[in-house]
C-alpha positions in Angstrom: 132.1 99.0 205.8 129.0 101.9 205.8 127.1 102.4 202.2 127.9 106.0 201.1 126.1 107.8 198.2 127.2 110.0 195.9 125.5 111.7 192.6 127.3 113.9 189.6 126.1 116.4 187.6 127.6 115.9 184.0 128.5 119.4 182.6 129.8 118.7 178.9 132.1 116.0 179.7 133.2 117.2 183.1 130.9 115.0 186.1 130.6 117.9 189.3 129.6 116.1 192.1 126.2 117.5 194.0 126.8 118.6 197.3 125.2 116.7 199.8 122.0 118.1 201.6 120.6 117.6 204.9 116.9 116.4 205.3 115.2 118.8 207.5 113.9 115.3 209.9 113.5 112.0 209.2 109.9 112.2 209.8 109.4 114.2 206.5 111.4 111.2 205.3 108.6 109.2 206.9 106.0 111.2 204.9 107.5 111.0 201.5 107.3 107.0 201.8 103.8 107.3 203.1 102.8 109.4 200.0 104.9 107.5 197.7 106.3 104.1 198.5 107.5 103.1 195.6 110.4 104.8 196.9 111.6 101.6 198.0 111.4 100.5 194.1 108.3 98.6 194.4 104.9 98.8 194.3 103.3 99.3 198.1 100.5 100.2 199.6 100.9 102.1 203.5 98.0 100.4 205.5 99.9 102.0 209.2 101.8 105.0 210.2 102.9 105.3 214.4 101.1 101.7 214.5 100.7 101.0 218.1 101.7 97.8 219.2 100.2 95.5 222.5 103.8 96.1 223.9 103.0 100.3 223.6 105.7 100.7 221.0 105.0 102.6 217.5 105.4 101.1 213.8 106.8 103.9 211.9 105.3 102.4 208.5 103.6 99.0 207.9 102.7 98.2 204.2 101.5 95.2 202.2 102.6 94.9 198.7 101.4 92.7 195.7 101.2 89.3 197.4 99.8 90.5 200.2 103.1 90.2 202.1 103.4 92.8 204.7 106.6 94.9 205.4 107.2 96.4 208.2 109.1 100.1 207.8 111.5 101.8 210.8 113.2 104.4 210.4 116.8 104.4 212.6 116.4 108.2 213.5 118.9 108.8 216.5 118.2 105.2 217.6 121.4 103.5 218.8 122.7 100.5 216.3 121.4 97.4 218.5 118.4 99.6 219.5 117.3 100.0 215.8 117.7 96.0 214.9 116.3 94.9 218.2 113.0 96.8 217.1 112.5 96.2 213.9 112.8 92.3 214.6 110.4 93.2 217.5 108.0 94.9 215.6 108.7 92.1 212.8 107.7 89.2 215.0 104.5 90.9 215.9 103.3 91.8 212.1 104.1 88.4 211.0 101.5 86.5 213.5 98.6 89.2 212.0 95.9 87.4 210.9 93.6 88.7 208.2 91.1 90.1 210.0 93.5 92.3 212.0 95.1 93.0 209.2 92.0 94.4 207.2 91.3 96.3 210.7 94.5 98.2 210.8 94.0 99.0 206.9 91.0 100.3 207.4 91.5 102.7 210.3 94.5 104.0 208.5 92.8 104.0 205.1 89.0 105.0 205.7 88.0 102.8 203.3 88.2 99.0 203.0 91.3 97.5 202.4 89.9 95.4 199.2 88.8 98.4 197.3 92.6 100.6 198.3 94.9 97.8 197.4 92.3 97.3 194.0 93.5 101.1 193.1 97.2 100.7 193.9 97.4 97.5 192.4 94.5 97.1 189.7 93.9 93.4 191.3 91.6 92.0 194.2 93.4 91.2 198.0 94.9 88.4 197.7 93.1 85.3 199.2 96.3 84.7 201.7 97.8 87.7 203.4 101.2 87.8 204.9 102.5 84.5 204.1 106.2 86.1 204.4 106.6 89.6 206.6 109.7 91.6 205.7 111.5 94.2 207.4 113.5 97.0 206.3 115.2 99.9 208.1 115.6 103.2 206.8 118.4 105.2 207.2 119.8 108.1 205.7 122.8 106.1 207.1 123.7 103.2 209.1 127.0 102.6 210.8 128.9 99.8 210.4 127.8 97.7 213.7 124.2 97.5 212.3 125.5 97.0 208.9 127.1 93.9 209.8 124.4 92.6 212.2 121.4 92.8 209.1 124.0 90.9 206.9 124.8 88.5 209.3 120.8 88.2 210.3 119.9 87.7 206.4 122.4 84.4 205.9 120.2 82.7 208.2 117.5 83.7 205.3 115.6 86.3 208.1 113.9 88.6 205.6 115.7 92.2 206.5 117.3 94.6 204.7 118.6 98.5 205.1 117.6 100.7 202.4 119.6 104.6 202.8 118.5 107.6 201.5 120.9 110.5 200.7 119.6 114.4 199.7 121.3 116.0 197.2 120.8 120.1 196.4 121.8 121.3 192.8 120.6 125.2 192.4 117.8 125.2 193.9 116.3 121.8 193.6 116.4 119.1 195.5 117.0 115.4 195.0 116.7 111.9 197.0 118.9 109.2 196.6 118.2 105.2 197.4 120.3 102.2 197.7 119.9 99.4 199.1 122.2 97.4 201.7 122.2 94.2 199.8 119.8 93.3 196.6 116.7 91.0 197.1 118.4 88.1 195.6 121.4 87.7 198.5 119.4 85.8 200.7 118.7 82.7 201.4 115.0 83.5 202.8 112.0 80.6 202.0 108.3 81.9 202.3 107.3 81.2 205.7 105.0 78.2 206.2 101.5 78.6 205.5 98.9 79.7 208.5 95.6 79.5 207.6 94.8 82.3 210.4 95.8 84.7 207.4 93.9 82.9 204.8 90.3 84.1 203.9 88.3 81.0 205.5 86.0 79.0 203.7 82.5 78.9 203.9 81.7 75.1 202.8 79.4 76.6 200.1 80.3 79.5 198.0 82.4 78.9 194.7 83.2 81.5 192.1 83.5 80.8 188.3 85.1 82.5 185.3 83.5 82.1 182.1 85.4 83.1 179.5 83.3 84.0 176.0 84.8 82.7 173.1 83.8 81.1 169.3 83.6 77.7 171.6 81.9 79.4 174.6 78.7 81.4 174.8 76.9 82.9 177.9 73.8 83.4 175.9 73.5 79.7 175.3 74.4 79.3 179.2 72.0 81.0 180.3 69.4 79.8 178.1 69.8 76.3 178.9 71.5 76.0 182.7 75.3 75.6 182.5 79.0 76.9 182.9 81.9 75.2 180.9 85.7 75.4 180.3 88.2 73.5 178.6 91.2 73.1 175.8 93.3 71.7 178.0 93.8 70.3 181.0 94.9 74.0 182.7 91.3 75.5 182.0 89.2 72.3 182.8 90.9 71.3 185.8 89.3 73.4 188.7 86.2 73.1 186.9 86.1 69.3 187.6 86.4 70.7 191.2 83.1 71.4 191.8 80.4 69.5 193.5 76.7 68.7 192.9 74.9 71.3 195.3 77.4 73.9 195.1 76.6 77.3 194.9 78.2 79.2 192.0 78.6 83.2 191.4 79.6 83.7 187.5 81.9 86.8 186.7 82.5 87.3 182.9 86.3 88.5 182.6 86.8 92.5 182.1 82.9 92.3 182.2 82.1 91.3 185.6 79.3 88.9 188.2 76.8 88.1 185.8 74.6 84.9 188.1 74.3 83.1 190.8 73.2 79.3 190.5 73.5 75.9 191.8 75.0 73.1 190.2 73.1 69.8 189.4 75.9 67.4 189.0 79.3 67.5 188.0 81.4 68.1 184.9 81.3 65.8 181.8 82.8 66.5 178.4 80.9 68.4 175.9 80.0 65.0 173.6 78.4 63.4 176.9 77.0 66.4 178.8 73.3 66.5 179.8 72.0 69.7 180.9 68.3 70.2 182.9 66.0 72.0 180.2 62.4 72.6 179.9 62.0 70.0 183.0 63.8 67.5 181.5 67.9 65.6 181.1 68.8 66.4 177.6 72.0 66.0 175.6 74.0 69.6 175.4 75.0 68.9 172.0 71.2 68.2 170.4 70.0 71.8 171.2 70.5 74.8 169.1 73.7 76.3 170.6 75.5 79.4 169.3 79.1 78.2 169.8 80.4 75.3 169.0 81.7 74.3 172.3 85.0 72.7 169.8 88.7 73.3 170.4 90.8 73.6 166.8 94.1 72.3 166.8 93.6 69.9 170.3 93.0 66.5 169.9 89.4 65.7 169.6 90.2 62.1 170.6 91.8 63.4 174.0 88.7 63.9 177.2 91.4 66.7 178.6 91.3 68.8 175.3 87.5 68.7 175.4 84.8 71.2 176.6 83.8 70.1 179.8 80.1 71.8 180.8 78.9 71.4 184.4 74.9 71.8 184.2 73.4 74.7 186.8 70.2 75.5 188.4 69.9 79.5 188.0 68.7 81.1 190.8 69.3 84.7 189.0 71.1 84.9 185.8 71.5 88.4 183.5 72.9 89.2 180.3 76.7 89.8 179.9 75.6 94.1 179.2 74.6 94.6 182.5 77.3 92.8 184.5 78.0 93.8 187.7 81.5 94.6 189.1 83.1 97.2 191.7 86.7 97.1 192.2 88.0 95.1 195.1 85.8 92.0 194.0 87.1 89.5 193.7 88.1 87.7 189.9 90.6 85.1 189.2 92.1 83.2 185.9 91.0 80.0 187.1 88.0 78.3 185.6 86.7 77.6 188.8 88.0 78.0 192.8 86.3 78.2 196.6 85.0 82.2 197.0 86.6 83.1 200.3 86.5 87.2 199.9 83.5 88.4 202.2 84.0 91.4 201.1 83.0 89.7 197.6 80.0 87.5 198.8 78.4 90.6 200.8 78.5 93.0 197.7 76.8 90.0 195.2 74.8 88.9 197.9 72.9 92.7 198.0 73.2 92.9 194.1 71.5 89.6 193.3 69.2 89.8 196.0 69.9 87.2 198.5 69.6 86.4 201.7 72.9 87.5 203.4 76.0 85.8 202.2 77.0 83.5 204.9 80.4 83.9 207.1 83.2 81.6 207.4 82.0 79.1 209.8 84.8 76.4 209.7 
């Protein structure tokens, strides 16, 4: 049955139902949602409004969530039950196939800024490597007829990520209120994440990697700069991605909560601290024999277990800076893993300019 919302004000022990008002227009509701899409109950960034599709149709609002997934928001307006559901499905089928470049172009046209910067501003996190692995569709209405509700509920039973949200408008002594309810909770669906589509993932240029260098009593950036290495360890989770670095990789080193401090080229694969060699003053030297300011041991771990060791990757620095001169801009890539492929062109371009490198290569595969 159609959803109905009521709001009561409590005057002492007496509830008094607030009278329903009528929004001047659904266009005003669209304005509200663009200004504050959290009205839908989660953080969203609107990246398109009245977005024209190749089929000549206009999507009311297109948003992106913190996981990089897109959400089509379509207002019912005066559409028939058949039309509103068919239209949101039509839009969803188009949006689901948008590749990363098209998504960033749509966002930049609407936001008048780079998507990476706007995303960081809203979510306080870098734009994910993969975008739009699942597209959601939401019908926005002040009310929905029984037929439309039945169709949406039926489609959800087959795992289709479609829902309807209702906004009611109330007036109380000169003040206006919006109330919100959903047709179905987010758990009431068998929807599974869409299959990974490589076109929605930033392509890798085959060369550049990031390294997250977490300073501590067991690891010193001053040591790493001086002797030419990066490291991670204290457990398999911390060292496993560092072990993926191949010889000859170009790495960009980032210290958490500070920024990027160096660019270098790896000289060998990762080795446990006790066995690691670094290329210092023209020769290969055991790192443990050098004058170090950190001990590279992990208290509480089993020193006899290789996976608990600090792992070292020797590096030839192209350029490096002290932590006090770390470089960071909103929207740049950061990750909690110790190492990984650096795919984000936005970050690569800024690092190339900052460190006076040749223009970072765009993806070739």
